[in-house]
C-alpha positions as CSV (number, residue, x, y, z in Angstrom):
1,M,-0.2,-0.1,-0.1
2,D,1.5,3.1,-0.9
3,Y,1.7,6.7,1.4
4,V,-0.9,8.5,-0.8
5,T,-3.4,5.4,0.1
6,I,-2.3,4.9,3.8
7,A,-3.1,9.1,4.5
8,L,-6.5,9.0,2.6
9,S,-7.4,6.2,4.6
10,L,-6.6,7.9,7.9
11,V,-8.3,10.6,6.8
12,A,-11.4,9.1,5.8
13,V,-11.3,7.1,9.4
14,S,-10.8,10.8,11.0
15,I,-13.6,11.8,9.0
16,A,-16.2,8.8,10.3
17,I,-15.1,9.7,13.7
18,Y,-15.9,12.7,14.1
19,Y,-18.8,12.6,12.3
20,Y,-19.7,9.6,14.5
21,V,-18.8,12.1,17.6
22,R,-20.3,15.1,16.3
23,K,-23.6,12.9,15.8
24,N,-23.2,11.8,19.1
25,Y,-22.7,15.0,20.8
26,D,-25.5,16.8,19.0
27,L,-28.1,14.3,21.2
28,F,-28.9,16.7,23.8
29,K,-28.8,19.4,21.8
30,K,-31.4,18.6,19.0
31,Y,-34.3,17.4,22.2
32,G,-33.4,20.5,24.0
33,I,-31.6,19.2,27.3
34,P,-30.1,21.4,29.2
35,H,-26.4,20.3,29.2
36,I,-22.6,21.6,28.8
37,P,-21.0,21.2,25.5
38,P,-18.6,17.9,25.6
39,S,-15.4,18.0,24.7
40,P,-13.9,15.8,21.9
41,V,-13.8,12.1,22.9
42,L,-13.7,13.2,26.8
43,G,-17.1,14.6,26.5
44,N,-17.8,16.2,29.9
45,M,-15.5,14.1,31.8
46,G,-12.1,16.0,31.4
47,P,-12.5,17.9,35.0
48,L,-12.0,15.0,37.0
49,L,-9.1,13.2,34.4
50,T,-7.5,16.2,34.7
51,K,-7.7,16.5,38.7
52,K,-9.4,19.9,38.9
53,Q,-12.5,18.7,40.4
54,T,-14.1,15.7,42.8
55,M,-16.9,13.5,40.9
56,K,-19.3,15.8,43.3
57,D,-18.3,18.9,42.0
58,M,-18.8,17.7,38.4
59,M,-22.3,16.5,39.3
60,D,-22.9,19.8,41.0
61,D,-21.7,21.7,37.8
62,I,-24.1,19.6,35.6
63,Y,-26.9,19.9,38.1
64,N,-27.1,23.6,38.8
65,L,-27.1,24.2,34.8
66,D,-31.1,24.7,34.8
67,S,-33.2,24.5,38.3
68,E,-36.3,24.1,36.8
69,A,-34.9,21.0,34.6
70,K,-36.7,17.4,35.4
71,Y,-33.1,16.1,33.5
72,V,-30.1,17.2,32.4
73,G,-27.6,15.7,30.2
74,F,-24.1,14.6,30.4
75,Y,-21.4,13.0,28.5
76,E,-19.3,10.2,29.7
77,F,-16.7,10.1,27.0
78,L,-18.8,9.3,23.8
79,A,-21.9,8.3,25.9
80,P,-24.5,9.8,26.4
81,I,-26.3,10.4,30.3
82,I,-29.2,11.0,31.5
83,V,-28.8,13.2,35.0
84,V,-32.5,13.2,36.7
85,R,-33.0,16.0,38.9
86,D,-36.8,15.8,39.4
87,L,-38.1,13.5,42.6
88,D,-40.7,12.3,41.1
89,L,-39.1,10.8,38.0
90,I,-36.2,9.5,40.3
91,K,-39.1,7.1,41.9
92,A,-40.8,6.6,38.3
93,I,-37.5,5.0,37.0
94,T,-36.2,3.5,40.4
95,M,-39.5,2.1,41.8
96,K,-42.7,2.8,39.5
97,N,-41.1,0.9,36.6
98,F,-38.1,-0.7,37.9
99,E,-38.5,-3.7,35.4
100,Q,-37.3,-1.3,32.8
101,F,-34.4,-0.2,34.7
102,P,-33.2,-3.4,36.9
103,D,-29.7,-3.4,36.2
104,H,-26.1,-1.0,37.3
105,R,-24.3,-0.4,34.3
106,P,-21.3,-3.0,33.9
107,F,-18.1,-1.7,34.9
108,I,-16.4,-5.1,35.4
109,N,-14.6,-7.5,32.8
110,D,-16.6,-11.1,33.9
111,D,-13.9,-13.1,32.3
112,S,-11.0,-11.0,34.3
113,N,-12.8,-10.2,37.3
114,P,-15.0,-13.1,38.0
115,L,-15.4,-12.6,42.1
116,Y,-16.4,-8.7,41.0
117,A,-18.3,-10.0,38.4
118,D,-20.2,-12.7,41.1
119,M,-21.0,-9.7,43.5
120,V,-24.6,-8.9,44.8
121,F,-24.0,-5.4,43.5
122,T,-22.9,-6.3,39.6
123,L,-25.4,-9.0,39.2
124,T,-28.0,-8.5,36.0
125,G,-31.7,-9.7,35.7
126,D,-32.8,-12.7,37.0
127,R,-29.7,-13.8,38.5
128,W,-29.5,-10.4,40.7
129,R,-33.1,-11.2,41.4
130,E,-33.2,-14.8,42.7
131,E,-29.5,-14.3,44.7
132,R,-31.2,-10.6,46.1
133,N,-34.0,-12.7,47.4
134,M,-31.7,-15.7,49.0
135,L,-29.2,-13.1,50.7
136,S,-31.7,-10.5,52.0
137,P,-33.3,-13.2,55.0
138,T,-29.0,-12.5,56.3
139,F,-29.9,-8.6,56.6
140,T,-32.9,-8.7,58.7
141,S,-32.9,-7.0,62.1
142,S,-32.7,-10.6,63.8
143,K,-29.4,-11.5,62.0
144,I,-28.0,-8.4,62.2
145,K,-28.6,-8.6,66.2
146,N,-26.6,-11.9,66.7
147,M,-23.8,-10.1,65.0
148,F,-23.9,-7.1,67.5
149,K,-21.3,-8.9,70.2
150,L,-19.2,-9.2,67.6
151,M,-19.0,-6.2,66.6
152,S,-19.0,-4.8,70.0
153,S,-16.3,-6.7,70.9
154,C,-14.5,-4.7,67.9
155,A,-15.4,-1.8,69.0
156,E,-14.4,-1.9,72.6
157,R,-11.2,-3.1,72.0
158,F,-10.7,-0.7,69.4
159,T,-11.6,2.2,72.0
160,D,-9.7,1.1,74.5
161,W,-6.3,1.2,72.2
162,L,-7.6,4.9,72.0
163,T,-7.9,6.2,75.0
164,N,-4.3,4.2,76.3
165,L,-2.8,6.4,73.4
166,P,0.3,8.7,75.5
167,E,-0.7,12.5,74.9
168,N,1.7,13.2,72.5
169,E,0.3,10.3,69.5
170,R,-3.2,11.4,70.3
171,E,-3.3,13.2,67.2
172,K,-4.2,10.5,64.6
173,E,-5.2,9.8,60.7
174,M,-8.3,8.2,61.2
175,K,-8.9,6.7,57.8
176,Q,-6.2,4.0,58.1
177,L,-7.5,3.4,61.6
178,L,-10.7,3.0,60.8
179,S,-10.4,0.8,58.3
180,M,-8.6,-1.7,60.5
181,Y,-12.0,-1.7,62.6
182,T,-13.9,-2.0,59.6
183,N,-11.6,-4.8,58.7
184,D,-11.8,-6.9,62.0
185,V,-15.9,-6.4,62.1
186,I,-16.1,-7.9,58.6
187,A,-13.3,-10.3,59.0
188,G,-15.4,-11.5,62.5
189,C,-19.1,-11.1,61.2
190,V,-18.7,-12.2,57.6
191,Y,-15.9,-15.2,57.6
192,G,-15.6,-15.9,61.5
193,A,-11.9,-15.0,61.8
194,N,-11.0,-13.5,64.9
195,V,-8.1,-11.0,63.7
196,N,-6.6,-7.7,65.9
197,T,-5.6,-5.3,63.2
198,R,-4.1,-3.0,65.1
199,K,-1.9,-5.8,66.6
200,D,-1.5,-7.3,63.5
201,P,-1.8,-5.0,61.0
202,K,0.2,-7.6,58.2
203,N,-3.2,-10.2,58.7
204,V,-4.0,-11.3,55.4
205,F,-7.8,-9.9,55.4
206,Y,-6.5,-6.5,55.9
207,V,-3.7,-6.4,53.3
208,Y,-5.8,-7.9,51.1
209,G,-8.8,-5.9,51.9
210,R,-6.9,-2.8,50.9
211,I,-5.6,-4.1,47.6
212,A,-8.8,-4.9,46.8
213,T,-11.1,-2.2,47.9
214,T,-9.2,0.9,47.8
215,F,-11.0,2.4,44.2
216,T,-10.0,6.3,45.3
217,S,-6.7,5.8,43.4
218,F,-6.7,7.6,40.0
219,A,-5.3,4.2,38.3
220,M,-8.0,2.7,39.5
221,M,-10.4,5.0,38.5
222,L,-8.9,4.8,35.2
223,K,-9.4,1.4,34.8
224,L,-13.0,1.5,36.2
225,L,-14.1,4.1,33.3
226,L,-11.9,1.7,30.7
227,N,-14.0,-1.3,32.0
228,R,-17.6,1.0,31.7
229,N,-16.8,2.9,28.3
230,S,-14.4,0.2,26.2
231,P,-15.1,-3.0,27.2
232,R,-14.0,-4.9,24.6
233,I,-10.6,-2.9,25.3
234,A,-10.8,-3.7,28.7
235,R,-11.3,-7.2,27.8
236,A,-8.8,-7.6,25.3
237,L,-6.4,-6.1,27.6
238,R,-7.3,-8.9,30.5
239,L,-7.5,-5.4,32.8
240,K,-7.7,-7.2,36.5
241,F,-9.0,-4.9,39.5
242,M,-6.8,-7.6,42.1
243,D,-4.2,-10.4,41.4
244,S,-5.0,-13.5,41.2
245,H,-3.2,-14.5,44.2
246,I,-5.8,-11.9,46.1
247,E,-8.5,-13.6,44.5
248,K,-7.8,-17.1,45.5
249,F,-7.5,-15.9,49.3
250,F,-11.0,-14.6,49.5
251,K,-12.3,-18.3,47.1
252,D,-10.7,-20.2,49.6
253,V,-11.5,-19.1,52.7
254,V,-14.6,-19.4,52.4
255,A,-14.2,-23.0,50.5
256,E,-12.3,-24.5,53.2
257,T,-14.8,-22.7,56.2
258,V,-17.9,-24.8,54.6
259,K,-16.4,-27.6,53.8
260,E,-15.0,-27.5,57.3
261,R,-18.6,-26.9,58.6
262,D,-19.6,-29.3,56.8
263,R,-17.6,-32.2,58.2
264,T,-18.3,-31.2,61.8
265,G,-21.4,-29.8,61.8
266,A,-20.3,-26.4,63.5
267,Q,-22.7,-23.4,63.8
268,H,-21.7,-19.8,63.7
269,P,-23.0,-16.6,63.8
270,D,-21.5,-14.9,60.9
271,V,-22.3,-14.3,57.6
272,I,-21.2,-17.5,55.5
273,Q,-22.8,-19.7,58.0
274,L,-26.4,-17.3,57.5
275,M,-25.6,-18.7,53.3
276,M,-24.9,-22.2,54.0
277,N,-28.3,-21.9,56.0
278,T,-30.4,-20.3,53.0
279,K,-32.4,-21.7,50.7
280,S,-34.2,-20.4,47.7
281,K,-37.4,-19.5,48.5
282,K,-38.4,-20.7,44.7
283,G,-37.3,-23.7,43.2
284,E,-36.9,-25.8,47.0
285,G,-33.5,-26.7,47.9
286,R,-32.2,-24.7,45.7
287,A,-28.9,-23.2,47.9
288,F,-25.8,-21.0,47.1
289,S,-22.8,-22.0,45.8
290,V,-20.0,-21.6,47.4
291,E,-18.5,-19.4,44.4
292,S,-21.4,-17.3,45.3
293,M,-21.0,-17.4,48.2
294,A,-17.2,-16.3,48.3
295,A,-18.8,-13.5,46.1
296,H,-21.4,-12.6,48.5
297,A,-18.9,-12.4,51.6
298,F,-16.3,-10.4,49.5
299,T,-19.0,-8.1,49.0
300,F,-18.6,-7.2,52.4
301,F,-15.2,-5.9,51.5
302,F,-16.0,-4.1,48.5
303,G,-19.1,-1.8,50.1
304,G,-17.9,-1.8,53.7
305,F,-14.4,-1.8,54.1
306,D,-12.9,1.9,52.5
307,S,-16.1,3.8,52.2
308,V,-17.6,2.8,55.5
309,S,-14.3,4.1,57.1
310,T,-14.5,6.6,55.3
311,Q,-17.9,7.4,55.9
312,F,-17.0,7.4,60.1
313,C,-14.1,9.8,59.3
314,F,-16.7,12.3,57.7
315,I,-18.6,11.7,61.3
316,L,-15.8,12.1,63.4
317,Q,-14.6,15.0,61.5
318,T,-17.8,16.9,61.6
319,L,-18.2,16.2,65.7
320,A,-14.9,17.8,66.4
321,E,-15.7,21.2,63.8
322,H,-19.4,20.8,66.0
323,P,-18.7,20.2,69.7
324,D,-22.1,21.4,70.4
325,V,-23.6,18.5,68.5
326,Q,-20.7,16.2,69.8
327,R,-21.8,17.0,73.4
328,K,-25.3,16.4,72.6
329,L,-24.7,13.1,71.0
330,Q,-22.5,12.3,74.4
331,E,-25.1,13.2,76.9
332,E,-27.8,10.7,74.6
333,I,-24.8,8.1,74.7
334,E,-24.7,8.2,78.3
335,E,-28.5,8.4,78.9
336,A,-28.3,4.8,77.2
337,L,-25.2,3.6,79.7
338,E,-28.0,5.0,82.7
339,N,-30.7,2.3,81.2
340,G,-28.6,-0.2,80.1
341,N,-27.0,-0.9,83.5
342,G,-23.7,0.6,81.6
343,Q,-24.2,-1.3,78.7
344,I,-24.7,-0.5,75.0
345,S,-27.4,-3.1,73.7
346,Y,-28.9,-3.6,70.1
347,E,-32.1,-2.2,70.8
348,V,-30.8,0.5,72.5
349,V,-28.1,1.4,69.4
350,H,-30.9,1.7,67.1
351,D,-33.3,3.5,69.6
352,M,-31.0,6.6,69.8
353,K,-32.8,9.0,67.6
354,Y,-29.7,12.0,68.0
355,L,-27.7,9.3,67.1
356,D,-29.6,8.5,63.7
357,A,-29.9,12.4,63.5
358,V,-26.1,12.8,62.9
359,I,-25.4,10.3,61.2
360,N,-28.0,10.7,58.7
361,E,-27.0,14.4,58.6
362,T,-23.6,13.7,57.6
363,M,-24.5,11.4,55.3
364,R,-26.7,13.7,53.3
365,L,-23.7,16.5,53.4
366,N,-20.9,14.0,52.5
367,A,-22.5,11.2,50.7
368,I,-19.5,8.8,49.8
369,V,-20.9,8.1,46.2
370,A,-21.8,10.9,43.8
371,F,-23.9,9.5,41.8
372,L,-26.5,6.3,41.4
373,D,-26.7,4.5,38.3
374,R,-29.5,2.5,36.0
375,V,-29.7,1.0,32.3
376,C,-32.4,1.0,30.7
377,T,-33.7,-2.5,28.8
378,S,-36.6,-1.2,26.9
379,E,-37.6,1.8,25.6
380,F,-38.9,5.0,28.0
381,E,-40.2,8.1,27.6
382,L,-39.4,11.1,29.3
383,P,-41.3,14.2,29.7
384,P,-39.9,17.4,28.1
385,A,-36.6,17.8,30.3
386,V,-37.7,21.6,30.3
387,P,-40.9,23.8,29.5
388,G,-41.0,24.1,25.2
389,A,-38.6,21.2,24.8
390,K,-39.0,17.6,23.0
391,P,-39.8,14.2,24.9
392,F,-37.1,12.2,24.7
393,T,-37.2,8.4,24.4
394,V,-34.6,6.2,26.6
395,R,-32.9,3.6,24.6
396,P,-32.2,0.0,25.5
397,G,-28.7,0.4,27.1
398,M,-28.8,3.9,28.0
399,N,-27.7,4.9,31.4
400,I,-29.3,7.4,33.8
401,W,-27.7,8.6,36.8
402,I,-29.2,9.7,39.8
403,P,-27.2,12.9,41.6
404,V,-26.9,12.2,45.3
405,T,-24.9,14.6,46.6
406,S,-26.1,17.2,44.3
407,I,-30.1,16.7,45.1
408,Q,-28.8,16.1,49.2
409,R,-27.6,19.2,49.1
410,D,-30.5,21.4,47.0
411,P,-32.3,24.2,48.9
412,K,-35.3,23.1,47.1
413,Y,-36.0,20.0,49.0
414,F,-33.5,21.4,52.6
415,E,-33.6,24.2,54.5
416,D,-30.1,26.0,54.7
417,P,-28.8,22.5,52.9
418,R,-25.4,23.3,53.3
419,K,-25.3,23.3,57.3
420,F,-24.5,20.6,59.6
421,D,-27.9,20.6,61.2
422,P,-29.0,16.8,62.9
423,E,-32.2,18.4,64.0
424,R,-33.3,18.6,60.7
425,F,-33.7,14.5,60.8
426,L,-35.5,15.1,64.6
427,R,-37.8,17.4,63.3
428,D,-38.8,16.5,59.6
429,G,-37.0,13.1,59.3
430,K,-39.9,10.4,58.2
431,K,-40.7,13.2,56.1
432,I,-36.9,13.3,54.3
433,L,-36.7,9.9,54.4
434,S,-39.7,9.2,52.4
435,S,-39.3,12.1,50.0
436,G,-36.7,10.2,47.8
437,A,-34.0,13.2,48.5
438,F,-32.1,10.9,51.0
439,L,-29.8,9.1,48.8
440,A,-27.2,7.5,50.4
441,F,-27.8,4.3,50.5
442,G,-29.7,3.8,47.0
443,I,-33.5,3.9,46.4
444,G,-35.4,1.3,45.2
445,P,-35.4,-2.5,44.9
446,R,-31.6,-2.1,44.2
447,M,-30.9,0.0,47.7
448,C,-27.9,-1.1,49.4
449,I,-28.6,-4.7,51.0
450,G,-26.5,-4.2,53.7
451,N,-27.2,-0.9,54.9
452,R,-28.4,-2.5,58.0
453,F,-25.0,-3.9,59.0
454,A,-23.1,-0.9,57.8
455,L,-25.1,1.2,60.1
456,T,-25.0,-1.3,62.9
457,E,-21.6,-1.0,62.2
458,I,-20.9,2.6,62.6
459,K,-23.3,2.8,65.7
460,V,-21.9,0.3,68.1
461,L,-18.2,2.0,67.3
462,L,-19.1,5.3,68.1
463,C,-21.6,4.9,71.3
464,H,-18.1,2.8,72.6
465,F,-15.8,6.0,71.3
466,L,-18.1,8.9,72.3
467,A,-18.1,7.2,75.8
468,R,-14.6,7.4,76.5
469,C,-13.2,10.0,74.1
470,N,-13.8,13.5,73.0
471,V,-12.5,14.4,69.1
472,L,-11.1,17.7,69.1
473,V,-9.8,19.8,65.7
474,G,-5.9,19.3,65.9
475,S,-2.9,20.9,64.5
476,K,-3.1,18.9,61.5
477,T,-7.0,19.0,60.7
478,T,-8.1,21.0,57.9
479,V,-11.1,23.2,57.9
480,P,-13.1,22.7,55.8
481,L,-12.0,19.4,54.7
482,K,-10.4,19.6,51.5
483,L,-11.6,16.8,49.3
484,K,-9.5,15.1,47.0
485,K,-9.9,15.6,43.3
486,G,-9.9,13.1,40.2
487,T,-11.5,10.3,42.3
488,L,-15.0,8.7,41.8
489,N,-15.8,8.5,45.6
490,L,-15.6,10.7,48.1
491,T,-12.3,11.5,50.4
492,A,-10.2,14.3,52.1
493,D,-7.0,15.2,50.4
494,D,-4.8,15.3,53.0
495,G,-6.3,12.4,55.3
496,F,-8.7,13.1,58.4
497,W,-6.4,14.4,61.0
498,L,-8.1,14.2,64.5
499,K,-7.1,14.6,67.8
500,L,-8.7,12.4,70.4
501,E,-8.9,13.1,74.1
502,P,-9.2,10.3,76.9
503,R,-13.0,11.9,78.6
504,K,-12.4,12.7,82.8
505,D,-16.2,13.2,83.0
506,L,-17.0,9.1,82.5
507,H,-20.3,8.0,82.9
508,P,-19.9,5.6,86.8
509,S,-20.7,2.9,85.1
510,L,-17.6,3.1,82.8
511,R,-15.4,4.6,85.5
512,A,-15.9,2.2,88.1
513,N,-14.9,-0.7,85.0
514,A,-12.2,1.9,84.6
515,A,-11.2,1.5,87.9
516,A,-11.3,-2.4,88.0
517,N,-9.2,-2.2,84.9
518,G,-6.6,0.2,86.7
519,V,-7.3,3.5,85.1
520,A,-7.0,6.5,86.9
521,N,-8.6,9.7,85.7
522,G,-10.6,8.1,82.5
523,A,-7.3,7.1,80.7
524,V,-5.9,3.8,80.7
525,R,-2.2,3.5,81.3
526,D,0.5,1.5,80.3
């Protein structure tokens, strides 16, 4: 082939690509849908990829284009995305017409990442429905209550260590510490393993869990985006999210546990045992395969290792910045200790209204995930985005985004929305939770299945921690907190640095326990 032919071929390909991109990028303009003009190839993803914005900031920019629009347009590279603003339309898509929007958009190459691909979060269609129905009994209140003792043991051990810190070591980066706590809870409550990550930070659950679930790195974000937008290329490159030996560990630990329990008939109060005991409501006798159990057990790491520890960090940061709220919460905890004879029970924790309000308000202001997504499986007509525009038909395969953080900070739904005000959930909690404007755990049938587990994990540690410690703004604390740019999930740019102070005004029941263990003035001595 001569140079002229090659040159003409390149020109032809370039022209074809140009017109394909231009045609794709004309979609929202054609239907009068508000949108930010996209950049070639990158669409509207440039500010994230160049680390100029957080995902939350990008969502805010598109969300605030038109306060009257029911939805707006966004380009994830070449893919047009409908970003829904209207709460009634969100409910119609995620609940009323769920059968037309049942799945998340795939972000995993099944062949290279089977453990991720078999998680309930990533399953689609009939298999998702069957597995979700079988998993649901695992997350009932009574089942979580059976794990409460394990969570409490981890929380007490963790708090004991914090109150024992020397004075010159009390300013800590909390994210790493709290990921140790979440690791211990997951290892114990899910896998039945007894680990103490603070004493043994090289335990295999913690080391492999961090590698497999840290999605805040730029490299991991690029892998996710490539899998979402160019699955053929990702499959050809065999992009993996974890090394084979790590994936093998998470599979083998479940297989060996199941084999041993089948052999001995032993019963344990953990998730693996609950899955072993679960049968399908359809087709009597069907049970989880070992492969499915391994994937669902790993879901706790995927959904709870990094995100729960990060959410807890935001709670502590917020309490440090609002000592009046912290003190009021401590008073509620002390009242619970008084009523429980010095013990914090499952029922007491879940009856603490102000604790709920503080957690919900923190998640409203700082939801870890900036958007939810759904994929269309059959044509669905949307009303005009704005008055005078045309209706828009969502085609099969097209993606819908729900901008969580933008809605949860919209003055249309929340008075003085950027103010941290837990009282709003005491005044209007039921109304807020039913309105569709609070989306921290999702909405509809694909709402986070493990939300009760995650909330209990946070509540039990928060109660033990605040009963014995104060959290303060320290010399390294950034106020206001600077968020990391160029990542999909919300996190701090320079870490969550906070100062911890053992309380001298311990509740009498705790002081008695402390005295029995050689504690003076509320601080454990070496």
